[in-house]
N, C-alpha and C positions, 0 to 999 in steps of 0.2 A: 477491432474488438471495440467491444459495449464496459462497460463498468459504468457498477447502483453505488456509491458508498454513503454514510451511515455513519454515523451512532445515538449512542440512543436516548441525543434532545435534536441532533440535526441533518434531514435527510434532504445531501446535497442530489441525489436526482438519478436519474441515466444519464451517462456522457458515453459518447462516439467516439472510442480516440484513434484518428486514423497511422500508419504504419510509420511511426520516425512524431507520430505525434506527442503533445500532453496537455497531463489536465495532473489542477495540484486545488491546496482552498491552503488557507491559513486558522489556525484557533488559537485555544487556551486552553490551558492541560489545568485541568481541577488542580484545589485543593488539598484536594485527597489522595490523589494520584492513584486513584483509577479508571485514566480517560482510556478510553477506546474508541476507537474510527477499526471498521471492516467493511471491509468489499465485494463485490460477488460479479465473475469477472466470464464476458465469454469471449471464445476466441479461435477459429479457424476449427479443428474437431477438438477445443476446447470447452465447454460449456458451464455454466452453472458455478462456477471457483471457490469456494469461498474460503479469505482469505483475511487476517486481520493486517490497515493500513497501518495502525498507530493502537501500540501499546505501551501505554507510560511500563511497564515494567520490564517489558525488553526494550523500547525508542528509548526511553529518556537522558543514557549515557552517548546510544552511539549515533541518536540525529541529529544534536547538536543544534542548527537554529532550524535546519529542513531533514527529513525524509527521503529523497530517493528514492524509486522502487526501474528497475530495467527488467521490461518481459521480454524472454528471446525465446525459441522453442526450446529447451530443455530446462526450463523453465524461471522463477527469476532473483532477483541481486535487489541484496539495501545495499546503499553506498554506505560505511559505519565512519558521521563524521568526522572521526580519532584520526584513522589511519590518515582516513582521503582511497582506500582502496572496497574497491563492491566484496562484498561475500554473498556468496549461495545464500539462498535463506528457503528456496519453496522451490518443489519436485514438482513435474504435475503428476496427477494420480495417471500409472495404467491401464 
């Protein structure tokens, strides 16, 4: 899987993540509560899929100290830091 993540201020570059592999980064949320990191991903038959990896409005409560994503054949799951359960977040386009 190829992954290219960035914010308005930080470009993390293109990464290649092997099956079962991990990729992560640390950042601080800005004082305005507008922090946004987004990624473009290519994987198997899915190319150029765009998603928000961190959006303060959506993730400030769910992520707790870190945001974890799981990529699977049916879509993406995000770990809810409050409940400890994986939640289905993104469905791949048909």
